[in-house]
C-alpha positions as CSV (number, residue, x, y, z in Angstrom):
1,M,32.2,31.3,13.6
2,S,33.8,28.0,14.4
3,T,31.7,26.7,17.2
4,A,28.1,26.9,18.2
5,E,29.1,28.3,21.6
6,Q,30.2,31.5,20.0
7,V,26.8,32.2,18.5
8,P,24.9,34.9,20.4
9,T,21.8,33.8,22.3
10,Y,18.4,35.4,22.5
11,P,18.4,35.4,26.4
12,A,21.7,37.3,26.2
13,L,20.1,39.8,23.8
14,V,17.1,40.4,26.1
15,Q,19.5,40.8,29.1
16,A,21.4,43.4,27.1
17,L,18.2,45.3,26.3
18,A,17.3,45.3,30.0
19,D,20.7,46.4,31.0
20,R,20.3,49.4,28.7
21,G,17.1,50.3,30.5
22,L,14.9,49.6,27.4
23,L,12.8,46.9,29.1
24,D,10.9,47.2,32.4
25,A,10.2,44.0,34.3
26,R,6.9,43.3,32.5
27,W,8.3,43.9,29.0
28,R,11.3,41.8,29.8
29,R,9.1,38.8,30.6
30,V,7.3,39.4,27.3
31,F,10.5,39.5,25.3
32,E,11.8,36.4,27.0
33,A,8.6,34.5,26.1
34,V,8.7,35.5,22.4
35,P,12.0,34.4,20.7
36,R,12.8,36.5,17.7
37,S,13.9,33.4,15.8
38,G,10.3,32.2,15.5
39,F,9.5,35.2,13.3
40,V,12.5,35.3,10.9
41,P,12.5,33.2,7.7
42,A,15.4,31.1,6.6
43,E,16.4,33.4,3.7
44,V,17.6,36.8,5.1
45,W,20.1,39.5,4.3
46,R,22.3,41.8,6.5
47,Q,21.9,45.5,5.6
48,L,25.3,47.0,4.8
49,P,25.8,50.7,4.1
50,N,25.5,50.3,0.3
51,R,24.0,46.8,-0.3
52,C,22.2,43.8,1.3
53,E,24.5,40.8,1.9
54,P,22.9,37.3,1.9
55,V,23.3,35.4,5.2
56,V,24.6,31.9,4.6
57,G,24.6,29.1,7.1
58,R,22.7,28.4,10.3
59,E,25.3,29.9,12.7
60,S,25.5,33.1,10.7
61,W,21.7,33.2,10.6
62,L,21.5,32.7,14.4
63,A,24.2,35.3,15.0
64,L,22.3,37.9,13.1
65,V,18.9,37.0,14.6
66,N,20.2,37.1,18.1
67,S,22.0,40.4,17.7
68,D,20.7,44.0,18.0
69,E,20.6,44.4,14.3
70,P,17.8,44.7,11.7
71,V,17.3,41.5,9.6
72,V,16.3,42.1,6.0
73,T,13.6,39.6,5.0
74,Q,12.6,40.8,1.6
75,L,14.3,42.5,-1.4
76,D,12.6,44.6,-4.2
77,D,9.0,43.9,-2.9
78,G,9.6,40.2,-3.6
79,V,10.2,40.7,-7.4
80,E,13.0,38.6,-8.8
81,G,15.9,40.3,-10.6
82,G,15.6,43.7,-8.9
83,P,18.5,45.9,-7.7
84,G,18.6,44.3,-4.3
85,V,16.9,47.0,-2.2
86,A,15.5,46.0,1.2
87,T,11.7,46.3,1.3
88,S,10.8,44.3,4.4
89,S,12.6,43.5,7.6
90,N,12.5,42.4,11.2
91,S,13.4,45.6,13.1
92,M,16.3,46.1,15.4
93,P,15.2,44.7,18.8
94,S,16.4,47.8,20.7
95,M,14.2,50.0,18.4
96,V,11.2,47.6,19.0
97,A,11.8,47.9,22.7
98,R,11.9,51.7,22.5
99,M,8.7,51.9,20.5
100,L,6.8,49.5,22.7
101,G,7.9,51.5,25.8
102,L,6.7,54.8,24.2
103,L,3.4,53.1,23.4
104,Q,2.6,52.9,27.2
105,V,0.2,50.0,26.9
106,A,-1.9,48.8,29.8
107,D,-4.0,45.7,30.4
108,G,-7.2,45.9,28.3
109,H,-5.8,48.2,25.7
110,G,-6.6,47.6,22.1
111,V,-3.7,48.1,19.7
112,L,-3.5,48.6,15.9
113,E,-0.2,47.9,14.2
114,I,0.5,49.3,10.7
115,G,2.9,47.0,9.0
116,T,2.8,43.4,10.3
117,G,6.1,42.5,8.6
118,T,7.4,39.3,10.1
119,G,4.8,39.3,12.9
120,Y,7.4,39.8,15.7
121,V,5.9,43.0,17.1
122,A,2.4,41.6,16.9
123,G,3.6,38.5,18.8
124,L,5.1,40.7,21.5
125,L,1.8,42.6,21.8
126,C,-0.2,39.4,21.9
127,E,2.0,38.1,24.7
128,R,1.5,41.4,26.6
129,L,-2.2,42.1,26.0
130,G,-3.8,38.9,24.5
131,G,-4.5,38.2,20.9
132,E,-8.0,39.6,20.9
133,Q,-6.6,43.0,21.7
134,V,-4.1,43.1,18.8
135,H,-4.9,44.2,15.2
136,S,-2.3,44.3,12.5
137,V,-2.5,45.2,8.9
138,E,0.1,44.4,6.1
139,L,0.0,45.5,2.5
140,D,2.1,42.8,1.0
141,A,0.1,39.5,0.8
142,A,3.1,37.2,0.8
143,V,4.7,39.0,3.8
144,A,1.3,38.9,5.6
145,R,0.9,35.1,4.9
146,Q,4.3,34.4,6.3
147,A,3.6,36.4,9.4
148,A,0.3,34.7,10.0
149,E,2.0,31.3,9.8
150,A,4.7,32.4,12.3
151,L,2.1,33.9,14.7
152,A,0.0,30.7,14.6
153,Q,3.0,28.5,15.2
154,A,3.8,30.6,18.2
155,G,0.3,30.2,19.5
156,Y,-0.9,33.7,18.9
157,R,-4.2,34.7,17.2
158,P,-4.3,38.5,16.6
159,R,-6.7,40.0,14.1
160,L,-4.8,40.2,10.8
161,R,-5.7,42.0,7.6
162,V,-4.1,42.4,4.2
163,G,-4.6,45.9,3.0
164,D,-3.4,49.5,3.0
165,G,-2.7,50.6,6.6
166,E,-3.2,54.2,5.7
167,Q,-6.9,53.5,5.1
168,P,-9.4,52.9,8.0
169,W,-9.9,49.2,9.0
170,P,-13.5,48.5,8.1
171,G,-15.6,47.9,11.2
172,L,-12.8,48.5,13.7
173,G,-13.7,51.1,16.2
174,P,-11.2,53.5,17.9
175,V,-8.3,51.7,19.5
176,D,-6.3,52.8,22.5
177,R,-2.9,52.7,20.9
178,L,-1.5,52.7,17.3
179,I,2.0,51.7,16.3
180,A,3.5,52.1,12.8
181,T,6.5,49.8,12.0
182,C,7.0,51.5,8.6
183,A,8.2,55.0,8.2
184,L,5.8,57.8,7.2
185,R,6.6,60.9,5.3
186,H,3.7,62.6,7.2
187,V,1.2,61.3,9.7
188,P,-2.0,60.7,7.8
189,Y,-5.0,62.3,9.6
190,G,-6.9,59.1,8.9
191,L,-4.6,57.3,11.3
192,L,-5.5,59.7,14.1
193,R,-9.2,59.0,13.6
194,Q,-8.5,55.3,14.4
195,V,-7.3,56.2,17.9
196,R,-9.6,57.3,20.8
197,P,-9.0,60.7,22.5
198,G,-6.3,60.3,25.1
199,G,-4.8,57.4,23.1
200,I,-1.2,57.3,21.8
201,L,0.3,56.9,18.3
202,V,4.0,56.0,17.9
203,A,5.5,56.1,14.5
204,P,8.8,56.6,12.7
205,L,8.9,59.6,10.3
206,V,11.2,59.6,7.3
207,R,12.5,63.2,7.2
208,E,13.5,64.7,3.9
209,F,16.4,66.5,5.5
210,W,18.8,63.6,6.3
211,S,17.2,62.1,9.3
212,G,14.5,59.7,10.5
213,A,12.9,60.2,13.9
214,L,10.4,58.6,16.2
215,V,7.4,60.6,17.3
216,Q,5.0,59.9,20.2
217,L,1.6,61.6,19.7
218,R,-1.3,61.9,22.1
219,I,-4.7,62.3,20.5
220,Q,-6.6,65.3,21.8
221,G,-10.3,65.7,22.3
222,D,-10.6,67.8,19.1
223,G,-9.0,65.0,17.0
224,T,-5.6,66.7,16.7
225,A,-2.4,65.0,18.0
226,V,0.5,66.6,19.8
227,G,3.7,65.0,21.1
228,P,7.5,65.0,21.2
229,F,10.2,63.5,18.9
230,C,11.9,60.7,20.7
231,G,15.2,60.1,19.0
232,G,16.4,58.9,15.6
233,A,14.8,56.0,13.7
234,T,15.5,54.4,10.3
235,F,12.6,52.3,8.9
236,M,11.6,51.3,5.5
237,P,8.9,53.7,4.3
238,M,5.3,52.8,3.8
239,R,5.1,52.0,0.1
240,S,2.8,54.9,-0.6
241,H,5.2,57.2,1.2
242,R,8.3,56.3,-0.7
243,A,10.3,59.2,-2.4
244,P,13.4,59.4,-4.5
245,D,16.6,60.2,-2.7
246,L,17.2,63.4,-4.6
247,H,15.5,65.8,-7.0
248,D,16.7,66.5,-10.5
249,V,19.5,69.0,-10.6
250,R,19.5,71.9,-13.1
251,G,22.2,74.3,-14.4
252,K,26.0,74.4,-14.3
253,G,28.0,74.1,-11.1
254,R,29.3,77.2,-9.3
255,A,32.1,76.8,-6.8
256,R,32.5,78.7,-3.5
257,A,34.3,78.2,-0.2
258,A,32.4,76.3,2.5
259,G,31.6,78.3,5.6
260,L,30.3,75.3,7.4
261,D,31.6,71.8,7.8
262,P,28.9,69.5,6.3
263,A,29.5,67.0,9.0
264,Q,27.9,69.5,11.5
265,L,24.6,69.2,9.6
266,L,24.3,65.5,10.6
267,D,22.7,66.2,13.9
268,L,19.1,65.1,14.6
269,G,18.2,68.4,16.3
270,F,19.5,70.5,13.4
271,A,17.8,68.1,10.9
272,L,14.5,68.6,12.6
273,Y,14.9,72.4,12.6
274,A,16.2,72.7,9.1
275,G,13.5,70.3,7.8
276,A,10.9,72.6,9.2
277,R,12.6,75.8,7.9
278,L,13.4,74.4,4.5
279,P,10.5,72.2,3.4
280,G,11.1,70.3,0.2
281,V,14.9,70.3,0.7
282,R,16.4,66.8,0.6
283,L,19.8,66.0,2.1
284,I,21.7,62.7,2.0
285,H,25.2,62.0,3.1
286,Q,28.2,59.7,2.9
287,N,30.9,59.4,5.6
288,T,34.4,60.2,4.4
289,P,37.8,59.8,6.2
290,E,37.8,63.5,6.8
291,G,34.2,63.8,7.9
292,A,31.3,63.7,5.5
293,Q,30.1,64.6,2.1
294,V,26.5,65.8,1.6
295,W,24.2,66.2,-1.4
296,V,21.3,68.6,-1.1
297,T,18.5,69.2,-3.7
298,R,15.1,71.0,-3.9
299,E,12.2,70.4,-6.3
300,D,12.9,73.6,-8.2
301,G,16.3,72.2,-9.4
302,A,18.5,74.0,-6.9
303,A,21.2,71.8,-5.5
304,A,24.5,71.8,-3.6
305,T,27.2,69.4,-2.7
306,A,30.0,69.9,-0.1
307,A,32.6,67.7,1.6
308,T,34.6,68.2,4.8
309,G,37.8,70.1,4.0
310,D,36.6,71.0,0.5
311,G,34.5,73.7,-1.1
312,V,30.9,73.8,-2.2
313,W,29.4,73.4,-5.6
314,Q,26.0,74.9,-6.2
315,Y,23.6,74.3,-9.1
316,G,20.3,75.7,-10.4
317,P,18.3,78.7,-9.2
318,G,19.0,80.5,-5.9
319,L,21.7,79.9,-3.3
320,L,20.7,76.7,-1.6
321,W,23.9,76.3,0.5
322,E,23.5,79.8,1.8
323,E,20.0,79.0,2.9
324,I,21.3,75.9,4.8
325,E,24.0,78.0,6.4
326,Q,21.4,80.6,7.5
327,A,19.3,77.8,9.0
328,W,22.4,76.7,10.9
329,W,23.1,80.1,12.4
330,E,19.4,80.4,13.4
331,Y,19.8,76.9,15.1
332,E,22.8,78.2,17.0
333,T,20.9,81.3,18.0
334,V,18.1,79.3,19.6
335,G,20.7,77.3,21.6
336,R,21.4,74.3,19.4
337,P,18.6,72.4,21.0
338,D,18.7,68.6,21.2
339,A,16.2,66.6,19.2
340,D,14.1,65.8,22.3
341,Q,13.2,69.5,22.5
342,F,11.3,69.3,19.3
343,G,7.7,68.1,18.8
344,L,5.0,67.6,16.2
345,T,1.4,68.7,15.9
346,V,-0.9,67.0,13.4
347,T,-4.3,68.3,12.4
348,D,-6.8,67.8,9.6
349,R,-4.9,70.5,7.7
350,G,-1.4,69.0,7.9
351,Q,1.4,68.8,10.4
352,H,4.0,71.2,11.8
353,V,7.2,71.0,13.9
354,W,7.6,73.0,17.1
355,L,10.4,73.8,19.5
356,R,10.0,73.5,23.2
357,D,6.3,74.4,23.2
358,P,3.5,73.4,20.8
359,H,2.8,77.1,20.3
360,E,6.3,77.8,19.2
361,V,5.9,76.6,15.6
362,I,8.9,76.6,13.3
363,R,7.7,78.4,10.2
364,P,9.1,77.7,6.7
365,A,11.7,80.2,5.5
366,R,10.3,80.2,2.0
367,G,6.8,81.0,0.8
């Protein structure tokens, strides 16, 4: 950028979010009052598909901060000399707006945030509800300290704690709302017990089968939680919920023709369905000029890889690609439902995905 006039502005970002219908009048005033720049440190990175790129110069920093992009604020848990993997960030503003809208807060509500990060979401909640109503926990002490400083500088005084957000906050009674700003592999039942009956929990789930998705759960009188998936979401996982991208692969490769374009699998509705039918199967992908290449593994050593316009290679026990194709035909049979037709139920015994109705549970295909 050659001139300061070309640098995007925060008011323009808020206007764009409002134009997209992501902010009602009340939340728009809140966003306008809490500039994102006050919660982003000087040293940041832009997340690229395969690496994190340092942001150099004030104008480039402002351009990123005032855009609808995530801002990476920590690599490798803050340890020097690591591989350069993003481990903390300031989330994409449109995603923050979506999550706060799903939270459905009202005056007087108490909110617990899991994952303080930079403190930006806590600042927005303080502006909306008052600092005495906002509680936020962060595992990383250095990240928590930086957030506390940013919040104090902005004039906000939420209750902050350094600790594991999966564990109950000592002395904190049930809150009205809980928001997680780190991805969960599953919704810990302990989180539900920190929310009063009738309250709402909003969290991103990191799904093994390709996708991440937001879920909005309402806590029931019996302590269970039920609610819909609300679109895709990609967040850094809670540290205790991290998992390797793929399992170890066993056996020699076996070639066969592909009966299904792997690019078709990259649909959130299908990912939710297949993830429920094929638990333990992990799928990642890479875009190609022709479409996509996917890699699929299961903990028993079964694996497959396929690319658009190419064949399939399978490894290990069983016929994993055939199982995926079977799940696809089932998904077509039930009408190729969109992601918003799926939901989640969480109990003290675990969680399960359902389609269209909480009683229509999607059962695993394997024992």
